[in-house]
All heavy atoms as TSV, in Angstrom:
chain	resi	resn	atom	element	x	y	z
A	1	MET	N	N	-15.042	-1.674	-19.588
A	1	MET	CA	C	-13.673	-2.362	-19.487
A	1	MET	C	C	-12.564	-1.381	-19.327
A	1	MET	O	O	-11.679	-1.567	-18.617
A	1	MET	CB	C	-13.577	-3.370	-20.547
A	1	MET	CG	C	-12.202	-4.014	-20.679
A	1	MET	SD	S	-12.102	-5.321	-19.382
A	1	MET	CE	C	-10.560	-5.953	-19.862
A	2	SER	N	N	-12.568	-0.336	-20.257
A	2	SER	CA	C	-11.472	0.590	-20.449
A	2	SER	C	C	-11.472	1.484	-19.113
A	2	SER	O	O	-10.439	1.922	-18.692
A	2	SER	CB	C	-11.591	1.340	-21.601
A	2	SER	OG	O	-12.814	2.190	-21.623
A	3	MET	N	N	-12.691	1.786	-18.466
A	3	MET	CA	C	-12.726	2.611	-17.328
A	3	MET	C	C	-12.002	1.814	-16.100
A	3	MET	O	O	-11.364	2.432	-15.374
A	3	MET	CB	C	-14.186	2.781	-17.044
A	3	MET	CG	C	-14.278	3.837	-15.914
A	3	MET	SD	S	-13.574	5.357	-16.466
A	3	MET	CE	C	-14.376	6.397	-15.318
A	4	ILE	N	N	-12.248	0.535	-16.106
A	4	ILE	CA	C	-11.656	-0.266	-14.993
A	4	ILE	C	C	-10.143	-0.235	-15.249
A	4	ILE	O	O	-9.378	-0.115	-14.268
A	4	ILE	CB	C	-12.165	-1.749	-15.016
A	4	ILE	CG1	C	-13.653	-1.725	-14.678
A	4	ILE	CG2	C	-11.373	-2.652	-14.100
A	4	ILE	CD1	C	-14.330	-3.035	-14.735
A	5	LEU	N	N	-9.648	-0.455	-16.457
A	5	LEU	CA	C	-8.177	-0.400	-16.735
A	5	LEU	C	C	-7.596	0.933	-16.409
A	5	LEU	O	O	-6.521	0.981	-15.835
A	5	LEU	CB	C	-8.011	-0.777	-18.220
A	5	LEU	CG	C	-6.566	-0.829	-18.661
A	5	LEU	CD1	C	-5.839	-1.978	-17.970
A	5	LEU	CD2	C	-6.554	-1.072	-20.226
A	6	LEU	N	N	-8.325	1.898	-16.697
A	6	LEU	CA	C	-7.828	3.283	-16.309
A	6	LEU	C	C	-7.749	3.520	-14.806
A	6	LEU	O	O	-6.746	4.011	-14.291
A	6	LEU	CB	C	-8.734	4.356	-16.900
A	6	LEU	CG	C	-8.437	5.878	-16.588
A	6	LEU	CD1	C	-7.159	6.280	-17.224
A	6	LEU	CD2	C	-9.572	6.807	-17.042
A	7	LEU	N	N	-8.745	3.125	-14.066
A	7	LEU	CA	C	-8.775	3.138	-12.621
A	7	LEU	C	C	-7.739	2.326	-12.111
A	7	LEU	O	O	-6.924	2.833	-11.185
A	7	LEU	CB	C	-10.169	2.680	-12.074
A	7	LEU	CG	C	-10.282	2.670	-10.549
A	7	LEU	CD1	C	-10.162	4.120	-10.109
A	7	LEU	CD2	C	-11.549	2.012	-10.177
A	8	LEU	N	N	-7.411	1.068	-12.578
A	8	LEU	CA	C	-6.350	0.292	-12.014
A	8	LEU	C	C	-4.999	0.855	-12.363
A	8	LEU	O	O	-4.036	0.819	-11.524
A	8	LEU	CB	C	-6.358	-1.153	-12.523
A	8	LEU	CG	C	-7.590	-1.958	-11.963
A	8	LEU	CD1	C	-7.698	-3.296	-12.701
A	8	LEU	CD2	C	-7.448	-2.108	-10.541
A	9	SER	N	N	-4.809	1.476	-13.493
A	9	SER	CA	C	-3.626	2.182	-13.904
A	9	SER	C	C	-3.279	3.353	-12.865
A	9	SER	O	O	-2.128	3.540	-12.501
A	9	SER	CB	C	-3.676	2.684	-15.335
A	9	SER	OG	O	-3.787	1.628	-16.148
A	10	VAL	N	N	-4.322	4.122	-12.583
A	10	VAL	CA	C	-4.071	5.226	-11.673
A	10	VAL	C	C	-3.712	4.704	-10.287
A	10	VAL	O	O	-2.807	5.283	-9.651
A	10	VAL	CB	C	-5.541	6.094	-11.643
A	10	VAL	CG1	C	-5.374	7.052	-10.424
A	10	VAL	CG2	C	-5.651	6.810	-12.900
A	11	VAL	N	N	-4.480	3.663	-9.824
A	11	VAL	CA	C	-4.008	3.149	-8.524
A	11	VAL	C	C	-2.613	2.592	-8.515
A	11	VAL	O	O	-1.806	2.831	-7.557
A	11	VAL	CB	C	-5.084	1.915	-8.159
A	11	VAL	CG1	C	-4.543	1.243	-6.931
A	11	VAL	CG2	C	-6.437	2.596	-7.817
A	12	LEU	N	N	-2.237	1.943	-9.547
A	12	LEU	CA	C	-0.775	1.489	-9.684
A	12	LEU	C	C	0.314	2.578	-9.665
A	12	LEU	O	O	1.227	2.486	-9.014
A	12	LEU	CB	C	-0.681	0.575	-11.000
A	12	LEU	CG	C	0.733	-0.019	-11.207
A	12	LEU	CD1	C	1.066	-1.018	-10.043
A	12	LEU	CD2	C	0.680	-0.707	-12.527
A	13	LEU	N	N	-0.112	3.597	-10.353
A	13	LEU	CA	C	0.834	4.766	-10.397
A	13	LEU	C	C	0.891	5.410	-8.961
A	13	LEU	O	O	1.958	5.741	-8.637
A	13	LEU	CB	C	0.295	5.787	-11.429
A	13	LEU	CG	C	0.646	5.435	-12.909
A	13	LEU	CD1	C	-0.042	6.458	-13.808
A	13	LEU	CD2	C	2.155	5.392	-13.210
A	14	LEU	N	N	-0.262	5.493	-8.372
A	14	LEU	CA	C	-0.295	6.048	-6.991
A	14	LEU	C	C	0.608	5.262	-6.020
A	14	LEU	O	O	1.414	5.743	-5.119
A	14	LEU	CB	C	-1.600	6.199	-6.495
A	14	LEU	CG	C	-2.391	7.411	-6.992
A	14	LEU	CD1	C	-3.825	7.369	-6.551
A	14	LEU	CD2	C	-1.737	8.775	-6.686
A	15	VAL	N	N	0.459	3.895	-6.095
A	15	VAL	CA	C	1.093	3.020	-5.226
A	15	VAL	C	C	2.701	3.114	-5.465
A	15	VAL	O	O	3.529	3.227	-4.639
A	15	VAL	CB	C	0.707	1.546	-5.421
A	15	VAL	CG1	C	1.581	0.465	-4.728
A	15	VAL	CG2	C	-0.707	1.492	-4.823
A	16	ALA	N	N	3.055	3.118	-6.806
A	16	ALA	CA	C	4.416	3.107	-7.142
A	16	ALA	C	C	5.065	4.498	-6.776
A	16	ALA	O	O	6.207	4.599	-6.224
A	16	ALA	CB	C	4.631	3.083	-8.635
A	17	GLY	N	N	4.349	5.614	-6.920
A	17	GLY	CA	C	4.761	6.776	-6.481
A	17	GLY	C	C	4.904	6.902	-4.982
A	17	GLY	O	O	5.984	7.574	-4.427
A	18	GLY	N	N	3.976	6.387	-4.248
A	18	GLY	CA	C	4.113	6.310	-2.807
A	18	GLY	C	C	5.271	5.585	-2.430
A	18	GLY	O	O	6.096	5.986	-1.408
A	19	CYS	N	N	5.488	4.454	-3.024
A	19	CYS	CA	C	6.755	3.569	-2.577
A	19	CYS	C	C	8.030	4.343	-2.965
A	19	CYS	O	O	8.998	4.271	-2.023
A	19	CYS	CB	C	6.669	2.232	-3.285
A	19	CYS	SG	S	5.426	1.172	-2.788
A	20	ALA	N	N	8.061	5.068	-3.981
A	20	ALA	CA	C	9.267	5.725	-4.364
A	20	ALA	C	C	9.512	6.948	-3.353
A	20	ALA	O	O	10.568	7.221	-2.954
A	20	ALA	CB	C	9.156	6.511	-5.698
A	21	CYS	N	N	8.377	7.600	-2.825
A	21	CYS	CA	C	8.508	8.573	-1.766
A	21	CYS	C	C	9.016	7.943	-0.462
A	21	CYS	O	O	9.745	8.598	0.242
A	21	CYS	CB	C	7.243	9.392	-1.657
A	21	CYS	SG	S	6.926	10.513	-3.048
A	22	VAL	N	N	8.581	6.817	-0.115
A	22	VAL	CA	C	8.949	6.254	1.072
A	22	VAL	C	C	10.607	6.001	1.101
A	22	VAL	O	O	11.282	6.272	1.955
A	22	VAL	CB	C	8.333	4.842	1.323
A	22	VAL	CG1	C	8.987	4.025	2.384
A	22	VAL	CG2	C	6.823	5.012	1.637
A	23	VAL	N	N	11.042	5.521	-0.130
A	23	VAL	CA	C	12.462	5.182	-0.269
A	23	VAL	C	C	13.300	6.531	-0.254
A	23	VAL	O	O	14.332	6.720	0.466
A	23	VAL	CB	C	12.754	4.469	-1.557
A	23	VAL	CG1	C	14.310	4.342	-1.844
A	23	VAL	CG2	C	12.144	3.091	-1.411
A	24	TRP	N	N	12.714	7.497	-1.006
A	24	TRP	CA	C	13.304	8.815	-1.005
A	24	TRP	C	C	13.403	9.553	0.272
A	24	TRP	O	O	14.466	10.201	0.731
A	24	TRP	CB	C	12.629	9.813	-2.114
A	24	TRP	CG	C	13.360	10.953	-2.558
A	24	TRP	CD1	C	14.640	11.369	-2.219
A	24	TRP	CD2	C	12.887	11.961	-3.359
A	24	TRP	NE1	N	14.982	12.531	-2.797
A	24	TRP	CE2	C	13.871	12.969	-3.443
A	24	TRP	CE3	C	11.622	12.151	-3.998
A	24	TRP	CZ2	C	13.666	14.104	-4.265
A	24	TRP	CZ3	C	11.490	13.333	-4.798
A	24	TRP	CH2	C	12.483	14.209	-4.954
A	25	ALA	N	N	12.372	9.412	0.997
A	25	ALA	CA	C	12.261	10.116	2.355
A	25	ALA	C	C	13.199	9.399	3.291
A	25	ALA	O	O	13.835	10.079	4.233
A	25	ALA	CB	C	10.908	10.037	2.950
A	26	ALA	N	N	13.377	8.116	3.259
A	26	ALA	CA	C	14.313	7.339	4.083
A	26	ALA	C	C	15.732	7.818	3.784
A	26	ALA	O	O	16.607	7.687	4.597
A	26	ALA	CB	C	14.147	5.881	3.875
A	27	ARG	N	N	16.020	8.289	2.634
A	27	ARG	CA	C	17.364	8.665	2.205
A	27	ARG	C	C	17.520	10.204	2.388
A	27	ARG	O	O	18.496	10.808	1.953
A	27	ARG	CB	C	17.653	8.355	0.771
A	27	ARG	CG	C	17.716	6.778	0.579
A	27	ARG	CD	C	17.938	6.515	-0.877
A	27	ARG	NE	N	18.030	5.140	-1.052
A	27	ARG	CZ	C	19.039	4.527	-1.632
A	27	ARG	NH1	N	20.059	5.135	-2.030
A	27	ARG	NH2	N	18.984	3.205	-1.706
A	28	GLY	N	N	16.630	10.871	3.068
A	28	GLY	CA	C	16.656	12.242	3.438
A	28	GLY	C	C	16.157	13.234	2.379
A	28	GLY	O	O	16.725	14.249	2.080
A	29	GLY	N	N	15.023	12.897	1.683
A	29	GLY	CA	C	14.505	13.689	0.713
A	29	GLY	C	C	13.838	14.937	1.232
A	29	GLY	O	O	13.879	15.200	2.495
A	30	PRO	N	N	13.225	15.744	0.415
A	30	PRO	CA	C	12.582	17.052	0.879
A	30	PRO	C	C	11.403	16.639	1.755
A	30	PRO	O	O	10.952	15.499	1.937
A	30	PRO	CB	C	12.114	17.656	-0.460
A	30	PRO	CG	C	12.404	16.664	-1.489
A	30	PRO	CD	C	13.153	15.522	-1.019
A	31	SER	N	N	10.918	17.789	2.494
A	31	SER	CA	C	9.833	17.557	3.510
A	31	SER	C	C	8.596	16.972	2.785
A	31	SER	O	O	7.883	16.182	3.533
A	31	SER	CB	C	9.574	18.794	4.137
A	31	SER	OG	O	9.178	19.783	3.365
A	32	TRP	N	N	8.173	17.287	1.603
A	32	TRP	CA	C	7.058	16.793	0.991
A	32	TRP	C	C	7.044	15.361	0.847
A	32	TRP	O	O	6.001	14.705	0.903
A	32	TRP	CB	C	6.634	17.533	-0.260
A	32	TRP	CG	C	7.627	17.348	-1.444
A	32	TRP	CD1	C	8.635	18.073	-1.689
A	32	TRP	CD2	C	7.506	16.292	-2.406
A	32	TRP	NE1	N	9.292	17.597	-2.918
A	32	TRP	CE2	C	8.636	16.567	-3.272
A	32	TRP	CE3	C	6.742	15.271	-2.509
A	32	TRP	CZ2	C	8.897	15.728	-4.351
A	32	TRP	CZ3	C	6.923	14.363	-3.651
A	32	TRP	CH2	C	8.131	14.615	-4.529
A	33	THR	N	N	8.257	14.778	0.616
A	33	THR	CA	C	8.379	13.263	0.426
A	33	THR	C	C	8.088	12.586	1.757
A	33	THR	O	O	7.546	11.437	1.731
A	33	THR	CB	C	9.812	12.834	-0.140
A	33	THR	OG1	O	10.762	13.283	0.682
A	33	THR	CG2	C	9.978	13.433	-1.469
A	34	ARG	N	N	8.532	13.173	2.862
A	34	ARG	CA	C	8.238	12.712	4.122
A	34	ARG	C	C	6.746	12.587	4.439
A	34	ARG	O	O	6.244	11.580	4.915
A	34	ARG	CB	C	8.919	13.353	5.282
A	34	ARG	CG	C	10.546	13.094	5.047
A	34	ARG	CD	C	11.295	13.682	6.331
A	34	ARG	NE	N	11.325	15.113	6.280
A	34	ARG	CZ	C	12.358	15.766	5.666
A	34	ARG	NH1	N	13.315	15.056	5.064
A	34	ARG	NH2	N	12.365	17.072	5.676
A	35	ALA	N	N	6.072	13.692	4.031
A	35	ALA	CA	C	4.628	13.703	4.137
A	35	ALA	C	C	3.912	12.526	3.308
A	35	ALA	O	O	3.046	11.869	3.813
A	35	ALA	CB	C	4.037	15.042	3.829
A	36	VAL	N	N	4.335	12.454	2.155
A	36	VAL	CA	C	3.745	11.503	1.228
A	36	VAL	C	C	4.024	10.080	1.796
A	36	VAL	O	O	3.243	9.101	1.795
A	36	VAL	CB	C	4.183	11.548	-0.195
A	36	VAL	CG1	C	3.752	10.440	-1.115
A	36	VAL	CG2	C	3.716	12.994	-0.809
A	37	ALA	N	N	5.324	9.910	2.336
A	37	ALA	CA	C	5.662	8.569	2.879
A	37	ALA	C	C	4.873	8.158	4.033
A	37	ALA	O	O	4.453	7.070	4.164
A	37	ALA	CB	C	7.250	8.602	3.130
A	38	ARG	N	N	4.640	9.189	4.944
A	38	ARG	CA	C	3.773	8.903	6.090
A	38	ARG	C	C	2.382	8.511	5.639
A	38	ARG	O	O	1.759	7.573	6.174
A	38	ARG	CB	C	3.731	10.189	7.018
A	38	ARG	CG	C	4.803	10.174	7.972
A	38	ARG	CD	C	4.553	11.293	8.992
A	38	ARG	NE	N	4.289	12.616	8.509
A	38	ARG	CZ	C	5.169	13.514	8.210
A	38	ARG	NH1	N	6.481	13.263	8.492
A	38	ARG	NH2	N	4.826	14.743	7.674
A	39	THR	N	N	1.865	9.119	4.689
A	39	THR	CA	C	0.506	8.862	4.228
A	39	THR	C	C	0.543	7.436	3.520
A	39	THR	O	O	-0.420	6.666	3.718
A	39	THR	CB	C	0.041	9.969	3.052
A	39	THR	OG1	O	0.132	11.224	3.701
A	39	THR	CG2	C	-1.372	9.603	2.577
A	40	THR	N	N	1.564	7.167	2.697
A	40	THR	CA	C	1.592	5.816	2.108
A	40	THR	C	C	1.656	4.705	3.162
A	40	THR	O	O	0.965	3.692	3.063
A	40	THR	CB	C	2.784	5.825	1.101
A	40	THR	OG1	O	2.643	6.843	0.193
A	40	THR	CG2	C	2.925	4.446	0.467
A	41	LEU	N	N	2.469	4.904	4.154
A	41	LEU	CA	C	2.805	3.932	5.194
A	41	LEU	C	C	1.426	3.713	5.965
A	41	LEU	O	O	0.997	2.665	6.338
A	41	LEU	CB	C	3.847	4.188	6.067
A	41	LEU	CG	C	5.263	4.159	5.496
A	41	LEU	CD1	C	6.308	4.735	6.388
A	41	LEU	CD2	C	5.517	2.819	5.062
A	42	ALA	N	N	0.791	4.877	6.259
A	42	ALA	CA	C	-0.584	4.730	6.992
A	42	ALA	C	C	-1.614	4.017	6.102
A	42	ALA	O	O	-2.374	3.190	6.713
A	42	ALA	CB	C	-1.144	6.173	7.379
A	43	ALA	N	N	-1.649	4.262	4.890
A	43	ALA	CA	C	-2.506	3.646	3.982
A	43	ALA	C	C	-2.263	2.092	3.879
A	43	ALA	O	O	-3.171	1.267	3.948
A	43	ALA	CB	C	-2.545	4.150	2.545
A	44	GLY	N	N	-1.026	1.778	3.909
A	44	GLY	CA	C	-0.667	0.324	3.929
A	44	GLY	C	C	-1.001	-0.359	5.197
A	44	GLY	O	O	-1.366	-1.469	5.171
A	45	GLU	N	N	-0.926	0.332	6.337
A	45	GLU	CA	C	-1.328	-0.247	7.674
A	45	GLU	C	C	-2.873	-0.408	7.604
A	45	GLU	O	O	-3.284	-1.434	8.244
A	45	GLU	CB	C	-0.979	0.691	8.824
A	45	GLU	CG	C	0.455	0.678	9.117
A	45	GLU	CD	C	0.934	-0.729	9.636
A	45	GLU	OE1	O	0.217	-1.394	10.391
A	45	GLU	OE2	O	2.077	-1.172	9.196
A	46	LEU	N	N	-3.644	0.515	7.083
A	46	LEU	CA	C	-5.166	0.324	6.998
A	46	LEU	C	C	-5.455	-0.843	6.139
A	46	LEU	O	O	-6.325	-1.702	6.580
A	46	LEU	CB	C	-5.694	1.549	6.374
A	46	LEU	CG	C	-5.750	2.818	7.352
A	46	LEU	CD1	C	-6.332	4.115	6.573
A	46	LEU	CD2	C	-6.698	2.473	8.579
A	47	VAL	N	N	-4.723	-0.941	5.045
A	47	VAL	CA	C	-5.149	-2.143	4.177
A	47	VAL	C	C	-4.679	-3.519	4.826
A	47	VAL	O	O	-5.477	-4.498	4.789
A	47	VAL	CB	C	-4.305	-2.068	2.827
A	47	VAL	CG1	C	-4.321	-3.327	1.998
A	47	VAL	CG2	C	-4.762	-0.868	2.038
A	48	ARG	N	N	-3.626	-3.535	5.566
A	48	ARG	CA	C	-3.178	-4.727	6.272
A	48	ARG	C	C	-4.166	-5.037	7.381
A	48	ARG	O	O	-4.530	-6.180	7.572
A	48	ARG	CB	C	-1.717	-4.479	6.844
A	48	ARG	CG	C	-1.258	-5.804	7.415
A	48	ARG	CD	C	0.103	-5.661	8.184
A	48	ARG	NE	N	1.068	-4.866	7.356
A	48	ARG	CZ	C	2.176	-4.441	7.847
A	48	ARG	NH1	N	2.489	-4.654	9.231
A	48	ARG	NH2	N	3.030	-3.841	7.187
A	49	ALA	N	N	-4.545	-3.982	8.118
A	49	ALA	CA	C	-5.476	-4.219	9.214
A	49	ALA	C	C	-6.903	-4.696	8.632
A	49	ALA	O	O	-7.489	-5.502	9.310
A	49	ALA	CB	C	-5.654	-2.941	10.094
A	50	SER	N	N	-7.349	-4.177	7.460
A	50	SER	CA	C	-8.578	-4.731	6.961
A	50	SER	C	C	-8.424	-6.074	6.469
A	50	SER	O	O	-9.426	-6.894	6.631
A	50	SER	CB	C	-9.057	-3.791	5.882
A	50	SER	OG	O	-8.189	-3.944	4.679
A	51	GLY	N	N	-7.283	-6.593	6.114
A	51	GLY	CA	C	-7.148	-7.891	5.649
A	51	GLY	C	C	-7.035	-8.811	6.949
A	51	GLY	O	O	-7.385	-10.031	6.756
A	52	ARG	N	N	-6.621	-8.325	7.990
A	52	ARG	CA	C	-6.434	-9.164	9.195
A	52	ARG	C	C	-7.801	-9.270	9.942
A	52	ARG	O	O	-7.866	-10.265	10.715
A	52	ARG	CB	C	-5.460	-8.403	10.182
A	52	ARG	CG	C	-4.382	-9.283	10.711
A	52	ARG	CD	C	-3.578	-8.617	11.636
A	52	ARG	NE	N	-2.580	-7.710	10.999
A	52	ARG	CZ	C	-2.090	-6.668	11.429
A	52	ARG	NH1	N	-2.578	-6.156	12.661
A	52	ARG	NH2	N	-1.302	-5.870	10.751
A	53	SER	N	N	-8.660	-8.384	9.769
A	53	SER	CA	C	-9.985	-8.528	10.492
A	53	SER	C	C	-10.801	-9.788	10.231
A	53	SER	O	O	-11.689	-10.078	10.960
A	53	SER	CB	C	-10.843	-7.272	10.195
A	53	SER	OG	O	-11.278	-7.285	8.797
A	54	GLY	N	N	-10.462	-10.519	9.134
A	54	GLY	CA	C	-11.356	-11.673	8.755
A	54	GLY	C	C	-10.752	-12.910	9.496
A	54	GLY	O	O	-11.192	-14.057	9.162
A	55	GLY	N	N	-9.930	-12.844	10.554
A	55	GLY	CA	C	-9.394	-14.069	11.202
A	55	GLY	C	C	-8.143	-14.530	10.510
A	55	GLY	O	O	-7.309	-13.781	10.116
A	56	THR	N	N	-8.100	-15.861	10.325
A	56	THR	CA	C	-7.006	-16.536	9.914
A	56	THR	C	C	-7.115	-16.978	8.425
A	56	THR	O	O	-6.338	-17.869	8.069
A	56	THR	CB	C	-6.602	-17.711	10.720
A	56	THR	OG1	O	-7.685	-18.659	10.866
A	56	THR	CG2	C	-6.246	-17.285	12.128
A	57	ARG	N	N	-8.137	-16.513	7.730
A	57	ARG	CA	C	-8.276	-16.994	6.322
A	57	ARG	C	C	-7.163	-16.603	5.396
A	57	ARG	O	O	-6.507	-15.565	5.633
A	57	ARG	CB	C	-9.627	-16.436	5.777
A	57	ARG	CG	C	-9.476	-14.928	5.530
A	57	ARG	CD	C	-10.819	-14.428	5.070
A	57	ARG	NE	N	-10.757	-12.992	5.381
A	57	ARG	CZ	C	-10.802	-11.997	4.622
A	57	ARG	NH1	N	-10.867	-12.292	3.258
A	57	ARG	NH2	N	-10.795	-10.856	4.888
A	58	GLY	N	N	-6.828	-17.560	4.506
A	58	GLY	CA	C	-5.800	-17.345	3.549
A	58	GLY	C	C	-4.360	-17.600	4.151
A	58	GLY	O	O	-3.480	-17.435	3.330
A	59	ARG	N	N	-4.208	-18.017	5.326
A	59	ARG	CA	C	-2.895	-18.247	5.947
A	59	ARG	C	C	-2.353	-19.731	5.506
A	59	ARG	O	O	-3.310	-20.623	5.686
A	59	ARG	CB	C	-2.873	-18.164	7.375
A	59	ARG	CG	C	-2.530	-16.799	7.843
A	59	ARG	CD	C	-2.088	-16.846	9.274
A	59	ARG	NE	N	-2.269	-15.488	9.864
A	59	ARG	CZ	C	-2.446	-15.282	11.129
A	59	ARG	NH1	N	-2.385	-16.197	12.095
A	59	ARG	NH2	N	-2.409	-13.971	11.541
A	60	SER	N	N	-1.201	-19.839	5.155
A	60	SER	CA	C	-0.799	-21.282	5.029
A	60	SER	C	C	-0.370	-21.870	6.423
A	60	SER	O	O	0.004	-21.160	7.232
A	60	SER	CB	C	0.573	-21.215	4.224
A	60	SER	OG	O	1.575	-20.440	4.786
A	61	GLY	N	N	-0.567	-23.216	6.485
A	61	GLY	CA	C	-0.276	-23.806	7.801
A	61	GLY	C	C	-1.468	-23.834	8.655
A	61	GLY	O	O	-1.365	-24.179	9.806
A	62	ASP	N	N	-2.716	-23.638	8.113
A	62	ASP	CA	C	-3.981	-23.753	8.971
A	62	ASP	C	C	-4.158	-25.255	9.234
A	62	ASP	O	O	-3.766	-26.032	8.497
A	62	ASP	CB	C	-5.177	-23.207	8.175
A	62	ASP	CG	C	-5.277	-21.671	8.324
A	62	ASP	OD1	O	-4.592	-21.091	9.146
A	62	ASP	OD2	O	-5.977	-21.175	7.419
A	63	ALA	N	N	-4.819	-25.482	10.307
A	63	ALA	CA	C	-5.077	-26.850	10.733
A	63	ALA	C	C	-6.195	-27.422	9.785
A	63	ALA	O	O	-6.101	-28.697	9.598
A	63	ALA	CB	C	-5.641	-26.878	12.175
A	64	ASP	N	N	-6.943	-26.666	9.036
A	64	ASP	CA	C	-7.971	-27.195	8.261
A	64	ASP	C	C	-7.442	-27.554	6.863
A	64	ASP	O	O	-7.918	-28.399	6.112
A	64	ASP	CB	C	-9.025	-26.204	7.957
A	64	ASP	CG	C	-9.772	-25.889	9.151
A	64	ASP	OD1	O	-9.805	-26.724	10.152
A	64	ASP	OD2	O	-10.485	-24.869	9.315
A	65	GLY	N	N	-6.219	-27.085	6.466
A	65	GLY	CA	C	-5.895	-27.416	5.069
A	65	GLY	C	C	-4.487	-27.311	4.856
A	65	GLY	O	O	-3.766	-27.527	4.106
């Protein structure tokens, strides 16, 4: 249980840090923030694409429900 909590905490910290770098890079931060921001945005696109591959499941307004 504690290992799962540790892993989720690390993931949460990485996500929060990536989001902070996206904002900082948009405001003209140093070059390393732009690199981290690009990586964060690419990872977000991969997650979004993997969620989309299942069709229309989970969408509100489906004809079935």
